[in-house]
C-alpha positions as CSV (number, residue, x, y, z in Angstrom):
1,M,25.5,-17.4,12.0
2,D,28.5,-18.8,14.3
3,G,29.4,-22.3,15.3
4,G,28.7,-23.6,18.7
5,G,26.9,-26.7,18.4
6,I,23.9,-26.6,20.9
7,R,24.4,-22.7,21.9
8,G,23.0,-22.7,18.6
9,I,19.9,-21.7,20.0
10,I,21.2,-18.3,20.8
11,P,21.2,-16.9,17.1
12,L,17.8,-18.8,16.3
13,R,16.5,-16.2,19.2
14,I,17.8,-13.5,17.9
15,L,16.3,-14.0,14.9
16,E,13.0,-14.8,16.1
17,A,13.4,-11.5,18.2
18,L,14.4,-9.7,14.3
19,D,11.1,-11.6,12.5
20,G,8.9,-10.3,15.5
21,R,9.9,-6.8,15.1
22,L,9.7,-7.2,11.5
23,R,6.3,-8.5,11.7
24,R,4.8,-5.7,13.9
25,A,6.4,-3.0,11.1
26,G,4.3,-5.0,8.5
27,V,6.8,-6.7,7.2
28,T,5.6,-10.7,6.9
29,R,7.4,-12.6,4.5
30,P,9.3,-15.6,5.5
31,L,13.3,-15.0,6.6
32,H,14.0,-16.6,3.1
33,Q,12.2,-13.5,0.8
34,I,14.4,-11.4,3.4
35,F,17.8,-12.3,3.0
36,S,19.5,-12.8,0.0
37,L,22.3,-15.5,1.5
38,I,22.0,-17.0,4.6
39,C,25.2,-18.8,5.9
40,G,26.4,-21.1,8.9
41,T,27.9,-23.6,10.6
42,S,28.0,-26.7,12.7
43,A,24.3,-26.7,14.1
44,S,23.6,-23.0,13.0
45,G,24.2,-24.8,9.0
46,L,21.3,-26.5,10.1
47,V,19.3,-23.2,10.9
48,A,20.7,-21.5,7.9
49,A,19.7,-25.0,5.5
50,A,16.3,-25.3,7.3
51,L,15.5,-21.5,6.4
52,A,16.9,-21.8,2.4
53,A,15.5,-25.4,1.9
54,P,12.5,-25.9,0.1
55,R,9.7,-27.8,2.5
56,N,9.8,-32.0,1.9
57,G,6.4,-32.6,0.4
58,G,5.5,-29.1,1.2
59,A,3.7,-26.5,-0.7
60,G,5.4,-24.5,-3.2
61,G,7.4,-21.7,-1.5
62,E,7.3,-22.9,1.7
63,A,10.7,-23.3,4.0
64,A,12.3,-27.0,5.1
65,G,12.1,-25.2,8.5
66,T,10.5,-22.5,10.4
67,L,11.7,-20.7,13.5
68,S,9.2,-22.7,15.8
69,D,10.4,-25.8,14.1
70,L,13.8,-24.9,14.9
71,R,13.2,-24.0,18.3
72,H,11.7,-27.8,18.8
73,F,15.1,-28.8,17.5
74,F,17.1,-27.6,20.0
75,E,14.6,-28.1,23.0
76,V,13.7,-31.3,22.4
77,E,15.8,-33.0,19.2
78,A,18.9,-32.2,19.9
79,R,18.5,-33.4,23.4
80,E,17.9,-36.6,22.2
81,L,20.5,-36.7,20.2
82,F,23.3,-35.4,22.9
83,T,21.6,-37.6,25.8
84,Y,22.1,-41.3,26.4
85,S,19.9,-43.3,28.8
86,F,21.9,-44.9,31.7
87,S,22.3,-47.9,30.1
88,K,23.5,-46.3,26.8
89,R,25.9,-44.1,28.7
90,L,27.3,-47.7,30.4
91,G,27.5,-49.2,27.0
92,R,29.3,-46.2,25.6
93,F,31.7,-46.1,28.5
94,V,32.8,-49.8,28.5
95,T,33.3,-49.7,24.5
96,N,34.9,-46.3,24.1
97,P,35.6,-44.8,27.7
98,L,35.9,-41.4,27.7
99,G,35.6,-40.8,23.8
100,L,39.2,-42.4,23.4
101,F,38.2,-44.8,20.7
102,D,35.4,-43.2,18.8
103,E,32.7,-39.8,18.0
104,R,31.0,-39.4,21.5
105,Y,28.1,-39.3,19.7
106,D,26.0,-41.9,17.2
107,A,25.5,-40.2,13.6
108,R,22.8,-42.5,12.6
109,P,19.9,-40.6,14.9
110,L,20.9,-37.3,13.3
111,E,21.3,-39.0,9.8
112,R,17.6,-39.9,10.3
113,M,16.3,-36.9,11.3
114,L,18.0,-34.3,8.6
115,K,16.8,-37.5,5.8
116,D,13.5,-36.8,7.5
117,R,14.1,-32.9,7.3
118,F,15.1,-32.5,4.1
119,G,14.3,-35.6,2.1
120,W,16.4,-35.5,-1.2
121,T,16.2,-32.1,-2.3
122,S,19.6,-30.3,-3.0
123,M,21.3,-27.3,-3.0
124,A,20.5,-26.2,-6.3
125,S,16.6,-25.8,-5.4
126,A,17.2,-23.4,-2.8
127,L,14.9,-20.7,-1.9
128,T,17.5,-17.9,-1.0
129,H,21.2,-18.2,-1.6
130,V,23.0,-20.4,1.2
131,M,26.3,-21.3,2.2
132,L,28.0,-24.0,4.4
133,P,31.1,-24.8,5.2
134,A,33.1,-27.4,5.2
135,Y,36.4,-29.4,5.5
136,D,37.5,-31.9,2.8
137,I,39.5,-34.2,4.5
138,E,41.0,-36.2,2.2
139,R,41.8,-33.3,-0.4
140,R,42.9,-30.7,2.5
141,N,40.7,-27.9,1.8
142,L,37.6,-25.8,2.4
143,V,34.2,-26.0,0.7
144,M,31.6,-23.6,0.8
145,M,28.6,-25.7,-0.2
146,S,26.5,-23.0,-2.2
147,S,23.5,-22.6,-4.2
148,A,25.3,-19.4,-5.2
149,P,27.0,-18.9,-8.7
150,G,30.6,-17.8,-8.5
151,T,32.2,-14.4,-10.1
152,D,31.7,-15.5,-13.4
153,G,28.3,-16.8,-13.0
154,A,28.7,-20.7,-12.8
155,R,27.5,-22.6,-10.7
156,P,28.7,-24.2,-7.6
157,D,29.0,-28.0,-7.0
158,D,25.6,-29.2,-5.7
159,Y,24.8,-31.5,-2.9
160,Y,21.9,-32.6,-0.7
161,F,20.9,-30.4,1.4
162,W,21.0,-33.3,4.8
163,E,24.0,-34.2,3.8
164,A,25.7,-31.0,3.3
165,V,23.8,-30.4,7.3
166,R,25.5,-33.8,8.4
167,A,28.7,-32.2,6.9
168,S,28.6,-29.3,8.7
169,M,27.3,-30.8,12.0
170,A,30.4,-33.1,11.7
171,E,32.4,-31.3,14.9
172,P,35.3,-34.0,15.2
173,S,35.5,-36.0,18.4
174,F,31.6,-35.7,18.3
175,F,30.3,-36.7,15.1
176,E,32.6,-39.2,13.0
177,P,33.2,-37.5,9.4
178,A,30.4,-37.3,6.8
179,R,30.9,-39.0,3.4
180,I,28.3,-37.2,1.4
181,D,27.8,-37.2,-2.6
182,N,28.8,-34.7,-5.1
183,L,26.1,-34.5,-7.3
184,T,27.6,-32.0,-10.2
185,R,31.3,-34.3,-10.4
186,G,29.7,-37.5,-10.1
187,C,31.9,-38.2,-6.8
188,N,32.2,-39.0,-3.0
189,E,33.9,-36.4,-0.5
190,A,34.5,-36.9,3.4
191,M,33.6,-33.9,5.5
192,I,34.4,-32.1,8.5
193,S,32.4,-29.4,10.4
194,G,34.2,-25.9,9.0
195,S,33.8,-24.4,12.3
196,A,36.8,-24.8,13.6
197,M,38.5,-22.7,10.3
198,L,35.2,-20.4,10.2
199,G,33.6,-20.7,13.4
200,N,32.3,-16.7,12.7
201,P,31.5,-17.4,8.9
202,A,30.6,-13.5,8.5
203,L,33.7,-12.6,5.9
204,A,32.4,-15.5,4.4
205,A,29.8,-14.3,3.7
206,Y,30.6,-11.2,2.7
207,A,33.4,-12.4,0.1
208,Q,30.3,-15.0,-1.5
209,A,27.9,-11.6,-1.9
210,R,30.7,-9.5,-3.5
211,R,30.8,-12.7,-5.8
212,M,27.6,-12.9,-6.5
213,G,27.9,-8.9,-8.2
214,W,26.5,-7.2,-5.2
215,A,27.9,-3.8,-4.8
216,A,29.9,-3.2,-0.9
217,E,27.1,-0.1,-0.4
218,D,24.2,-2.7,-1.0
219,I,25.1,-5.5,1.1
220,V,24.1,-5.6,5.1
221,V,25.8,-8.3,7.1
222,I,24.1,-9.8,9.8
223,S,26.2,-11.8,12.3
224,L,24.6,-13.5,14.9
225,G,27.1,-15.8,17.4
226,T,26.8,-18.2,19.8
227,G,27.7,-16.6,23.1
228,H,31.4,-16.2,24.2
229,A,32.9,-18.0,27.5
230,G,34.5,-15.2,29.1
231,G,34.3,-16.5,32.8
232,R,35.6,-20.0,31.7
233,A,39.2,-20.1,32.2
234,F,42.1,-23.2,31.7
235,E,43.9,-23.4,34.2
236,F,47.4,-23.3,34.0
237,G,49.0,-26.2,35.7
238,P,45.6,-29.2,34.3
239,A,46.6,-27.3,30.7
240,C,50.4,-28.3,31.2
241,R,49.5,-31.8,32.0
242,W,47.1,-32.6,29.1
243,G,48.9,-33.7,26.3
244,A,47.4,-34.3,22.8
245,L,44.9,-36.6,24.6
246,G,43.7,-33.3,26.9
247,W,43.4,-31.4,24.8
248,M,40.9,-33.1,22.1
249,L,38.4,-35.3,24.9
250,P,35.1,-34.6,24.6
251,S,34.5,-35.8,28.4
252,N,37.1,-33.1,28.5
253,G,34.3,-30.2,26.9
254,A,37.3,-30.6,23.5
255,P,39.6,-27.6,24.6
256,L,41.2,-27.5,21.3
257,L,37.7,-27.4,19.3
258,S,36.9,-24.8,21.7
259,V,39.5,-22.7,21.7
260,L,40.0,-22.6,17.8
261,Q,36.1,-21.8,17.5
262,D,35.7,-19.0,20.1
263,G,38.9,-17.3,19.2
264,H,37.9,-17.7,15.2
265,A,34.7,-15.8,16.2
266,A,36.4,-13.4,18.3
267,A,38.7,-12.6,15.8
268,T,36.5,-12.5,12.8
269,A,34.1,-10.2,14.5
270,G,37.1,-7.7,15.5
271,L,38.2,-7.6,11.8
272,A,35.1,-7.4,10.2
273,E,34.3,-4.2,12.4
274,Q,37.4,-2.9,11.2
275,V,36.9,-3.7,7.4
276,F,33.4,-2.7,7.3
277,A,34.1,0.6,8.9
278,D,37.3,1.3,6.9
279,L,35.2,0.1,3.5
280,D,32.4,2.9,4.4
281,G,30.1,0.3,2.6
282,P,28.9,-2.6,3.9
283,A,26.4,-2.0,6.9
284,Y,27.1,-4.5,9.7
285,Y,25.3,-5.3,13.0
286,R,27.1,-7.8,14.7
287,F,25.4,-9.1,18.1
288,D,27.0,-11.4,20.3
289,G,27.2,-11.9,24.5
290,E,28.7,-13.6,27.1
291,L,27.8,-17.2,28.6
292,P,27.7,-18.1,32.0
293,P,31.0,-20.7,32.5
294,E,28.8,-23.8,32.8
295,A,27.1,-23.2,29.2
296,E,30.0,-23.5,27.2
297,E,29.8,-27.0,26.1
298,M,28.5,-27.4,22.8
299,D,26.8,-31.0,23.3
300,N,25.2,-30.2,26.8
301,G,21.0,-30.3,25.6
302,R,19.7,-30.4,29.1
303,P,17.0,-28.7,30.0
304,G,19.2,-26.9,32.6
305,N,21.5,-25.9,30.7
306,L,19.2,-24.9,27.8
307,I,17.8,-22.4,30.4
308,L,21.2,-21.3,30.2
309,L,21.4,-20.4,26.9
310,N,17.7,-18.8,26.8
311,G,18.6,-16.3,29.4
312,A,22.1,-15.4,27.2
313,A,20.0,-14.8,24.3
314,D,17.6,-12.6,26.0
315,R,20.5,-10.6,27.3
316,I,22.0,-10.4,24.3
317,I,18.7,-8.9,22.8
318,R,17.5,-6.7,25.8
319,D,21.2,-5.2,25.7
320,Q,21.1,-4.6,21.4
321,T,17.0,-4.1,21.6
322,L,18.1,-0.7,20.1
323,V,20.1,-2.2,17.0
324,L,17.7,-4.7,16.6
325,D,14.8,-2.1,16.4
326,E,17.2,-0.1,14.1
327,L,18.1,-3.3,12.1
328,A,14.0,-4.1,11.4
329,A,13.0,-0.5,10.7
330,L,16.3,-0.5,8.0
331,I,14.5,-4.0,6.5
332,A,11.1,-2.8,6.3
333,A,12.4,0.9,4.5
334,S,13.7,-1.0,2.1
335,Y,10.6,-3.5,1.1
336,E,8.6,-0.3,1.6
337,E,11.0,0.9,-1.2
338,A,10.9,-1.9,-3.6
339,E,7.4,-2.2,-3.4
340,E,6.6,1.9,-4.4
341,A,9.1,1.5,-6.8
342,G,6.8,-1.6,-8.4
343,T,3.5,0.1,-8.1
344,T,5.5,3.0,-10.1
345,A,6.6,0.6,-13.2
346,G,3.0,-0.8,-13.1
347,K,1.4,2.2,-13.2
348,E,3.9,3.2,-15.9
349,R,3.6,0.4,-18.0
350,E,0.0,1.1,-18.0
351,A,0.1,4.8,-18.8
352,A,2.5,3.2,-22.3
């Protein structure tokens, strides 16, 4: 699932559409029993983690978040994280005008929400494999926080789920970097979101699946976008006068971050389509569409913008409804085959 802040409601809506089709086909399993690896960056990292992590204090095998829980996050909780009252806006303007001297938002409400959602469970306890990209600003390297083993079967470094999601959502200029615990190495690391480097993590997820030993022909890659703002242009004249500050100003929409994320997502989508076609092995499904120009912002959780984002999701689902039907049928058929194989094996054991 691509990065995009509040635009993460779009891949969530596509998952809802797929889940509805699966249920109508008789597949009522939770998504962590359907997907063998879930990967997301930025706010989509929250979606991935919530679907893969065990529920804090819940029954065994129950995920930390349902699709309806996550819908509530984007439509209610995210608005509280990204919206200030008039008094708070005034105070922030006085102490941090235009986001010049500090991150735009206080990370503490986000951290409280993540602790409530995930508690102190670690990625090693995931119900299915999960991967959240982040960037270590001290060691200067991309980090794939994951529960999935490598090629040699070695376990990856372990992190608390809530801290991994906090790192995944630490978009520069919006939230300050995250200081998180590496439970395996017994040290802490300073992370920012990996979305600028991996706005679309489809190829990274495929590479991880191959490292885990899955054959290319057995892999189905489902890549969910957060929309692309094809109608919004950065005008040449103003851009020439932005300078370093203007390119990063949150009040200006952080154009540099927007360009990096959208450019990487589009480039990866095109490369993945070509690579997977040439491999003649993995099945590749990409769901994405155009956003209204005014809905591109990553931090606009106001009701009017959510209406625009939901409308964009509706159009993607409508335009690719036959592809969703095909994908649901493919998943349903694979579970029918697995159940038939299990039934046959059981009968053979009884006969023996």
